[in-house]
C-alpha positions as a printed NumPy array, in Angstrom:
array([[  0.   ,   0.   ,   0.   ],
       [  0.979,   3.609,  -0.465],
       [  2.06 ,   5.257,   2.753],
       [  4.104,   8.251,   3.715],
       [  3.834,  11.92 ,   4.475],
       [  1.513,  14.363,   2.765],
       [ -1.484,  16.616,   3.292],
       [ -4.716,  14.956,   4.411],
       [ -8.15 ,  16.277,   3.425],
       [-11.624,  15.172,   4.475],
       [-13.699,  17.542,   2.347],
       [-15.043,  15.01 ,  -0.158],
       [-17.671,  16.552,  -2.381],
       [-18.692,  13.468,  -4.386],
       [-17.74 ,   9.87 ,  -5.176],
       [-19.009,   8.175,  -8.321],
       [-17.619,   5.187, -10.209],
       [-13.837,   5.595, -10.201],
       [-13.973,   9.361,  -9.531],
       [-13.682,  11.224,  -6.211],
       [-13.874,  15.038,  -5.975],
       [-12.146,  16.808,  -3.086],
       [-12.838,  20.459,  -2.164],
       [-10.613,  23.106,  -0.558],
       [ -7.251,  21.705,  -1.629],
       [ -4.021,  23.636,  -2.109],
       [ -0.631,  22.866,  -3.652],
       [ -1.804,  19.746,  -5.472],
       [ -0.26 ,  18.75 ,  -8.824],
       [ -1.703,  17.017, -11.869],
       [ -0.856,  13.302, -11.82 ],
       [  0.028,  13.371,  -8.129],
       [ -0.309,  10.079,  -6.29 ],
       [ -3.115,   9.859,  -3.748],
       [ -3.969,   7.496,  -0.906],
       [ -7.679,   7.154,  -0.086],
       [ -8.217,   6.097,   3.532],
       [-11.678,   4.51 ,   3.667],
       [-11.409,   2.939,   7.115],
       [ -8.998,   1.708,   9.712],
       [ -7.474,  -0.975,   7.443],
       [ -8.913,  -0.036,   4.044],
       [ -6.7  ,   2.021,   1.771],
       [ -6.92 ,   2.577,  -1.961],
       [ -4.681,   4.251,  -4.496],
       [ -5.473,   6.982,  -6.967],
       [ -4.031,   9.86 ,  -8.938],
       [ -5.07 ,  13.442,  -9.641],
       [ -6.821,  13.76 , -13.007],
       [ -7.867,  17.401, -12.888],
       [ -7.255,  20.381, -10.631],
       [ -8.636,  23.876, -10.199],
       [ -7.935,  26.571,  -7.626],
       [ -9.849,  24.813,  -4.834],
       [-10.842,  21.388,  -6.166],
       [ -9.13 ,  18.157,  -7.206],
       [-10.635,  15.343,  -9.272],
       [ -9.124,  11.977,  -8.367],
       [ -9.209,   8.684, -10.232],
       [ -9.381,   5.775,  -7.747],
       [ -7.706,   2.672,  -9.176],
       [ -9.842,   0.219,  -7.191],
       [-13.05 ,   2.195,  -7.801],
       [-15.062,   4.397,  -5.445],
       [-17.603,   1.764,  -4.41 ],
       [-18.182,   1.754,  -0.656],
       [-16.514,   5.122,  -0.097],
       [-18.322,   7.306,   2.436],
       [-18.099,  11.068,   1.956],
       [-18.006,  11.623,   5.72 ],
       [-15.719,   8.772,   6.78 ],
       [-13.105,   8.947,   4.007],
       [ -9.856,  10.921,   4.078],
       [ -7.574,  11.696,   1.153],
       [ -3.811,  11.987,   1.476],
       [ -1.828,  13.698,  -1.301],
       [  1.65 ,  12.178,  -1.408],
       [  3.536,  14.798,  -3.403],
       [  4.8  ,  12.427,  -6.109],
       [  3.532,  10.613,  -9.189],
       [  3.084,   6.853,  -9.56 ],
       [  6.51 ,   5.253,  -9.3  ],
       [  7.976,   1.841, -10.024],
       [ 11.142,   0.287,  -8.635],
       [ 12.823,  -1.075, -11.761],
       [ 15.609,  -3.618, -11.753],
       [ 17.201,  -6.164, -14.083],
       [ 16.135,  -8.762, -11.508],
       [ 12.547,  -8.301, -12.743],
       [ 13.426, -10.4  , -15.808],
       [ 11.807, -13.797, -15.43 ],
       [  9.014, -12.361, -13.274],
       [  5.22 , -12.207, -13.684],
       [  3.575,  -9.056, -12.295],
       [  0.079,  -7.634, -12.293],
       [ -0.921,  -4.449, -14.109],
       [  0.497,  -2.19 , -11.386],
       [  3.804,  -3.962, -10.93 ],
       [  2.946,  -6.236,  -7.977],
       [  4.036,  -9.915,  -8.037],
       [  1.74 , -12.641,  -9.344],
       [  4.353, -15.387,  -9.151],
       [  4.593, -15.575,  -5.354],
       [  8.119, -14.137,  -5.109],
       [  8.923, -10.765,  -3.493],
       [  9.912,  -7.724,  -5.499],
       [ 13.681,  -7.1  ,  -5.681],
       [ 15.14 ,  -4.782,  -3.039],
       [ 17.734,  -3.312,  -5.38 ],
       [ 16.821,  -1.086,  -8.248],
       [ 15.969,   2.413,  -9.29 ],
       [ 12.696,   4.205,  -8.544],
       [ 11.212,   5.963, -11.56 ],
       [  7.978,   7.726, -12.442],
       [  5.862,   5.5  , -14.659],
       [  5.114,   8.44 , -16.946],
       [  8.73 ,   8.666, -18.079],
       [  9.931,  11.506, -20.251],
       [  9.896,  12.024, -23.997],
       [ 13.037,  11.201, -25.949],
       [ 14.567,  14.401, -27.303],
       [ 14.158,  14.215, -31.101],
       [ 17.639,  15.663, -31.521],
       [ 19.259,  12.603, -29.903],
       [ 17.   ,  10.009, -31.514],
       [ 18.856,   7.587, -33.756],
       [ 17.267,   6.131, -36.894],
       [ 15.897,   2.592, -36.386],
       [ 18.271,   0.028, -37.875],
       [ 19.137,  -3.666, -37.567],
       [ 16.566,  -6.392, -38.091],
       [ 14.69 ,  -8.181, -35.313],
       [ 14.05 , -11.692, -36.585],
       [ 10.634, -12.962, -35.439],
       [ 10.945, -16.369, -37.11 ],
       [  7.692, -15.727, -39.026],
       [  8.304, -15.663, -42.797],
       [  5.589, -13.215, -43.824],
       [  6.883, -10.672, -41.28 ],
       [ 10.626, -11.215, -41.712],
       [ 10.466, -11.535, -45.494],
       [  7.908,  -8.897, -46.463],
       [  7.256,  -6.623, -43.445],
       [ 10.542,  -6.755, -41.592],
       [ 10.624,  -5.574, -37.975],
       [ 13.473,  -3.134, -37.296],
       [ 15.163,  -2.437, -33.972],
       [ 13.698,   0.802, -32.599],
       [ 10.521,   0.576, -34.688],
       [  6.893,   0.525, -33.546],
       [  4.974,  -1.941, -35.708],
       [  1.368,  -2.649, -34.625],
       [ -0.679,  -5.763, -35.363],
       [ -4.257,  -5.074, -36.511],
       [ -6.482,  -8.012, -35.687],
       [-10.162,  -8.817, -35.18 ],
       [-12.248, -10.729, -32.699],
       [-11.665, -14.466, -33.021],
       [ -8.382, -14.149, -34.922],
       [ -5.247, -15.729, -33.401],
       [ -3.443, -12.548, -32.34 ],
       [ -2.725, -14.044, -28.902],
       [ -0.96 , -17.029, -30.481],
       [  1.04 , -14.72 , -32.762],
       [  1.996, -12.475, -29.821],
       [  3.188, -15.491, -27.825],
       [  5.113, -16.869, -30.816],
       [  6.923, -13.562, -31.388],
       [  7.72 , -13.322, -27.664],
       [  9.218, -16.834, -27.767],
       [ 11.142, -16.554, -31.028],
       [ 12.253, -12.942, -31.489],
       [ 15.943, -12.078, -31.459],
       [ 18.294,  -9.468, -32.893],
       [ 19.695, -10.874, -36.11 ],
       [ 23.4  , -11.567, -35.721],
       [ 23.29 , -11.177, -31.926],
       [ 22.212, -13.926, -29.547],
       [ 22.473, -12.088, -26.233],
       [ 21.474,  -8.876, -24.468],
       [ 17.873,  -9.198, -25.66 ],
       [ 14.752,  -9.017, -23.49 ],
       [ 10.99 ,  -9.064, -23.95 ],
       [  8.539,  -7.001, -21.884],
       [  5.03 ,  -8.356, -22.339],
       [  2.025,  -6.278, -21.255],
       [ -1.447,  -7.861, -21.385],
       [ -4.374,  -5.515, -20.741],
       [ -7.931,  -6.578, -19.98 ],
       [ -7.311, -10.235, -20.874],
       [ -9.379, -13.188, -19.694],
       [ -7.994, -15.631, -17.149],
       [ -7.533, -18.381, -19.753],
       [ -5.633, -16.004, -22.058],
       [ -3.391, -14.926, -19.179],
       [ -2.714, -18.594, -18.364],
       [ -1.952, -19.263, -22.051],
       [  0.649, -16.47 , -22.24 ],
       [  2.277, -17.616, -19.019],
       [  2.406, -21.293, -20.025],
       [  3.773, -20.51 , -23.501],
       [  6.693, -18.484, -22.185],
       [  7.436, -20.935, -19.382],
       [  7.208, -23.981, -21.695],
       [  9.954, -22.751, -23.997],
       [ 12.147, -21.063, -21.386],
       [ 11.533, -17.647, -22.966],
       [ 10.333, -16.285, -19.609],
       [ 13.946, -16.229, -18.369],
       [ 14.575, -13.13 , -20.496],
       [ 11.085, -11.657, -20.235],
       [  8.87 ,  -9.796, -17.793],
       [  5.095, -10.152, -17.954],
       [  2.596,  -7.534, -16.787],
       [ -0.914,  -9.003, -16.676],
       [ -4.036,  -6.906, -16.169],
       [ -7.096,  -9.169, -16.12 ],
       [-10.532,  -8.273, -17.463],
       [-11.795,  -8.577, -13.867],
       [ -9.269,  -6.015, -12.597],
       [-10.367,  -2.388, -12.263],
       [-10.256,  -0.651, -15.658],
       [ -8.442,   2.256, -13.986],
       [ -5.432,  -0.035, -13.518],
       [ -5.528,  -0.823, -17.235],
       [ -4.537,   2.764, -17.991],
       [ -1.227,   2.459, -16.157],
       [ -0.257,  -1.102, -17.188],
       [  1.544,  -0.125, -20.429],
       [  3.286,   2.689, -18.573],
       [  4.639,   0.305, -15.925],
       [  5.86 ,  -1.996, -18.703],
       [  7.526,   0.822, -20.65 ],
       [  9.193,   2.197, -17.513],
       [ 10.937,  -1.152, -17.053],
       [ 11.747,  -1.288, -20.783],
       [ 13.379,   2.162, -20.664],
       [ 15.527,   1.122, -17.714],
       [ 16.646,  -2.116, -19.404],
       [ 17.332,  -0.366, -22.721],
       [ 18.99 ,   2.882, -21.752],
       [ 20.53 ,   2.022, -18.369],
       [ 21.37 ,  -1.673, -18.874],
       [ 22.033,  -1.267, -22.641],
       [ 19.724,  -4.112, -23.648],
       [ 17.624,  -4.548, -26.773],
       [ 14.026,  -4.671, -25.527],
       [ 10.97 ,  -5.809, -27.47 ],
       [  7.722,  -4.563, -25.884],
       [  4.575,  -6.47 , -26.87 ],
       [  1.322,  -4.86 , -25.732],
       [ -2.035,  -6.589, -26.133],
       [ -4.825,  -5.555, -26.399],
       [ -4.615,  -1.788, -26.958],
       [ -8.345,  -1.771, -27.73 ],
       [ -8.999,  -2.791, -24.111],
       [ -6.798,   0.106, -23.004],
       [ -8.764,   2.564, -25.154],
       [-12.096,   1.196, -23.889],
       [-10.917,   1.789, -20.317],
       [ -9.905,   5.33 , -21.27 ],
       [-13.342,   5.947, -22.778],
       [-15.019,   4.585, -19.629],
       [-12.922,   6.828, -17.399],
       [-13.566,   9.981, -19.428],
       [-17.289,   9.218, -19.469],
       [-17.262,   8.942, -15.676],
       [-15.589,  12.357, -15.54 ],
       [-18.338,  13.85 , -17.7  ],
       [-16.024,  14.886, -20.527],
       [-17.432,  15.774, -23.942],
       [-16.873,  12.722, -26.182],
       [-15.35 ,  12.779, -29.642],
       [-15.427,  10.064, -32.356],
       [-17.417,   6.995, -31.221],
       [-17.376,   8.236, -27.641],
       [-13.586,   8.272, -27.25 ],
       [-11.976,  11.394, -25.784],
       [-10.685,  14.076, -28.128],
       [ -7.166,  13.531, -26.808],
       [ -7.053,   9.802, -27.731],
       [ -4.374,  10.553, -30.337],
       [ -2.039,  12.301, -27.882],
       [ -2.689,   9.664, -25.199],
       [ -1.709,   6.841, -27.563],
       [  1.277,   8.877, -28.766],
       [  2.528,   9.137, -25.161],
       [  2.727,   5.333, -25.135],
       [  3.95 ,   4.629, -28.663],
       [  6.641,   7.316, -28.663],
       [  8.382,   5.772, -25.633],
       [ 10.24 ,   3.676, -28.136],
       [ 13.313,   3.972, -30.308],
       [ 17.072,   4.351, -30.163],
       [ 19.132,   7.09 , -28.524],
       [ 22.391,   8.258, -30.037],
       [ 25.275,   7.193, -27.836],
       [ 23.346,   4.308, -26.245],
       [ 23.67 ,   0.739, -27.472],
       [ 20.222,  -0.199, -26.131],
       [ 16.88 ,   0.14 , -27.891],
       [ 13.122,  -0.27 , -27.441],
       [ 10.996,  -1.845, -30.173],
       [  7.211,  -1.99 , -29.847],
       [  4.588,  -4.376, -31.192],
       [  1.207,  -3.079, -29.992],
       [ -1.64 ,  -5.464, -30.813],
       [ -5.207,  -4.231, -31.193],
       [ -8.512,  -5.775, -32.225],
       [-10.484,  -3.719, -34.725],
       [-14.198,  -3.523, -33.808],
       [-16.178,  -5.127, -36.652],
       [-12.867,  -5.537, -38.55 ],
       [-13.079,  -1.803, -39.339],
       [ -9.593,  -0.488, -40.091],
       [-11.015,   3.074, -40.164],
       [-12.136,   2.794, -36.51 ],
       [-10.493,   5.521, -34.363],
       [ -8.129,   3.117, -32.571],
       [ -6.403,   1.566, -35.652],
       [ -6.798,   4.818, -37.565],
       [ -4.915,   6.908, -34.998],
       [ -2.444,   4.107, -34.304],
       [ -1.541,   4.031, -37.994],
       [ -0.726,   7.748, -37.953],
       [  1.662,   7.367, -35.007],
       [  3.434,   4.11 , -35.859],
       [  5.641,   2.997, -38.753],
       [  3.389,   0.546, -40.558],
       [  1.052,  -2.276, -39.605],
       [  0.661,  -6.064, -39.73 ],
       [ -2.921,  -6.92 , -40.753],
       [ -4.573, -10.242, -39.913],
       [ -7.05 , -11.497, -42.495],
       [-10.284, -13.332, -41.67 ],
       [-10.45 , -15.054, -45.066],
       [ -6.985, -16.573, -44.615],
       [ -7.991, -17.675, -41.116],
       [-11.081, -19.399, -42.505],
       [ -8.825, -21.276, -44.944],
       [ -6.889, -22.644, -41.973],
       [ -3.78 , -20.574, -42.701],
       [ -1.681, -19.687, -39.623],
       [ -0.587, -16.989, -39.088],
       [ -3.356, -15.366, -41.179],
       [ -1.292, -12.286, -42.053],
       [ -2.305, -10.626, -45.303],
       [  0.858,  -9.083, -46.78 ],
       [ -0.983,  -6.747, -49.173],
       [ -2.427,  -4.244, -46.632],
       [  0.518,  -4.863, -44.284],
       [  3.495,  -2.53 , -44.344],
       [  6.785,  -1.883, -42.587],
       [  7.696,   1.657, -43.611],
       [ 11.351,   1.583, -42.629],
       [ 12.346,  -1.982, -43.544],
       [ 13.939,  -0.756, -46.8  ],
       [ 16.746,   0.9  , -44.834],
       [ 17.477,  -2.124, -42.645],
       [ 17.5  ,  -5.04 , -45.091],
       [ 19.803,  -6.172, -47.859],
       [ 23.562,  -6.533, -47.991],
       [ 25.132,  -8.042, -44.9  ],
       [ 22.136,  -7.06 , -42.743],
       [ 19.943,  -9.797, -44.238],
       [ 20.74 , -10.774, -47.84 ],
       [ 21.386,  -8.707, -50.992],
       [ 18.263,  -9.996, -52.767],
       [ 15.883,  -9.378, -49.83 ],
       [ 14.292,  -6.12 , -51.035],
       [ 13.785,  -7.382, -54.589],
       [ 12.276, -10.671, -53.409],
       [  9.853,  -8.854, -51.091],
       [  8.733,  -6.573, -53.95 ],
       [  8.296,  -9.524, -56.294],
       [  6.206, -11.437, -53.753],
       [  3.958,  -8.39 , -53.298],
       [  3.562,  -7.956, -57.059],
       [  2.893, -11.612, -57.809],
       [  0.467, -12.116, -54.929],
       [ -1.436,  -8.933, -55.853],
       [ -1.851, -10.334, -59.379],
       [ -3.28 , -13.549, -57.895],
       [ -6.226, -11.616, -56.452],
       [ -7.118, -10.193, -59.853],
       [ -6.786, -13.58 , -61.57 ],
       [ -8.95 , -15.288, -58.932],
       [-11.634, -12.682, -59.526],
       [-11.419, -13.318, -63.287],
       [-11.548, -17.11 , -62.772],
       [-14.746, -16.718, -60.748],
       [-16.356, -15.082, -63.791],
       [-15.02 , -17.037, -66.803],
       [-13.892, -20.244, -65.08 ],
       [-10.352, -21.387, -64.306],
       [-10.183, -23.548, -67.442],
       [-10.46 , -20.434, -69.63 ],
       [ -7.349, -18.816, -68.167],
       [ -3.986, -18.654, -69.928],
       [ -1.107, -20.897, -68.857],
       [  0.576, -17.966, -67.097],
       [ -2.612, -17.171, -65.202],
       [ -2.957, -20.844, -64.238],
       [  0.548, -20.742, -62.83 ],
       [ -0.323, -17.595, -60.851],
       [ -3.27 , -19.44 , -59.291],
       [ -0.953, -22.307, -58.404],
       [  1.557, -19.83 , -56.965],
       [ -1.154, -18.085, -54.877],
       [ -2.308, -21.309, -53.23 ],
       [  1.254, -22.502, -52.573],
       [  2.291, -19.056, -51.282],
       [ -0.556, -18.991, -48.743],
       [  0.062, -22.536, -47.56 ],
       [  3.858, -22.582, -47.519],
       [  5.1  , -19.024, -47.033],
       [  2.369, -17.267, -45.081],
       [  1.434, -20.526, -43.382],
       [  3.789, -22.133, -40.887],
       [  3.634, -24.007, -37.59 ],
       [  3.014, -22.246, -34.282],
       [  6.348, -23.587, -33.006],
       [  8.163, -23.318, -36.329],
       [ 10.967, -20.784, -36.407],
       [ 12.404, -19.828, -39.791],
       [ 15.522, -17.747, -40.25 ],
       [ 15.484, -14.941, -42.811],
       [ 17.701, -16.882, -45.287],
       [ 15.343, -19.861, -44.949],
       [ 12.347, -17.611, -45.646],
       [ 14.034, -16.06 , -48.683],
       [ 15.018, -19.485, -50.06 ],
       [ 11.412, -20.613, -49.624],
       [ 10.232, -17.464, -51.421],
       [ 12.459, -18.239, -54.42 ],
       [ 11.14 , -21.809, -54.579],
       [  7.596, -20.439, -54.714],
       [  8.465, -17.741, -57.269],
       [  9.936, -20.504, -59.424],
       [  6.367, -21.727, -60.028],
       [  5.977, -18.666, -62.258],
       [  7.761, -18.239, -65.609],
       [ 11.098, -16.484, -65.143],
       [ 10.145, -13.867, -67.736],
       [  7.194, -12.744, -65.575],
       [  9.455, -11.859, -62.614],
       [ 10.066,  -8.146, -63.214],
       [ 11.031,  -7.022, -59.699],
       [ 14.188,  -9.148, -59.398],
       [ 17.376,  -8.88 , -61.424],
       [ 18.548, -11.346, -64.064],
       [ 21.557, -12.126, -61.903],
       [ 19.279, -13.026, -58.991],
       [ 17.135, -15.212, -61.257],
       [ 20.217, -17.021, -62.529],
       [ 21.376, -17.64 , -58.973],
       [ 18.167, -18.471, -57.111],
       [ 15.474, -19.474, -59.625],
       [ 14.78 , -23.196, -59.31 ],
       [ 13.471, -25.465, -62.073],
       [ 13.294, -28.494, -59.821],
       [ 11.769, -28.285, -56.321],
       [  8.675, -29.536, -54.545],
       [  6.634, -26.491, -55.61 ],
       [  7.57 , -26.447, -59.296],
       [  6.871, -30.176, -59.559],
       [  3.44 , -30.39 , -57.97 ],
       [  2.782, -27.251, -55.947],
       [  2.585, -29.458, -52.887],
       [  2.811, -28.302, -49.299],
       [  5.07 , -29.21 , -46.432]])
């Protein structure tokens, strides 16, 4: 519990939902940490959301239910929410406000930091470089994740974003570097079975040794959901810029975070904006997403993969819409691929990694990487048009080249996009697989790769050119 010195007030004006209003206050700051004393042994935490000359509006993390206006006292503690960060937190499972869920005590050593952090000065930001290999071909080959990048995953209800998040957490590593890598995993508003799944997946493979999990359950107060990503990012900043580690932060589900924000602003009586979300949703999300990147002079970095579910699969919904403006691309899950039994059902056509072009090729991955990715995009885009034509005139009326494109499209979905949930492919393995699939098509139809690359990698004899079979 929060204890310590500070001014105590008993002039509560109102208590409703998660909001308490206190009158006749002085010298109180926005974001200041508050202790609500409801009884002899009942204490709750909160923070100041709004202040005026004589009044403070307080958000109570555990909710205001059962609070008596006459019997309750409020203590202002003179500091913001803080978290004692330490490298010893790796391998630990914590709740949404940084308290242990694994039965072990918090480490005594460490550094106490405000969970709200501070913005990275743009002048000292370094450009994101160096590939993070996820082991998933459609990401590594066509939408490469770069160290220091923020690359969200756009999903929908019922799609396997949890499985993909767990797979990336298990498999991700800096290409060419085996050590000094950590994962900070923040789950917000998840069900108990999903929380158990994440925990079991990381423990099963030993990935938890270099990871820290923050789990906010759907049954936890939504007010706690608003600080969970900030606790996670505070630890990530310490590991990256004090311990010089490469940190991958996976946050799921950002939609649950935004729903909690909408609920809180509604309780405060704020004027809603698009679909009931607050007008400052963009800046609030930016506060989270921009705590990411590389700093010149530091060997550490923070890379973010925020995962969000799009209501009704609507990519124009405010949450994915604003997220797309702030981040550097998106990975889009496709319901049609999922219905075909393809895992992971990532559609490469609407997906994009805006800065991969500067981090791939040469010694970083392979010289042909950029050309292969462009050729896969071009060929798979043509498949969609040919499938639409085949639905009208019939597949038997198509030309031989179009027939081969249909064969390529099916094999590409099954053998490049599709892979096992425990299957980890290196980038060279993914690129070799891509060339085998491109070899289904006539060499003269491959316009995005060079003749030298065709001579070196094009295959006239492999499992795909023979029968288009699958693994």
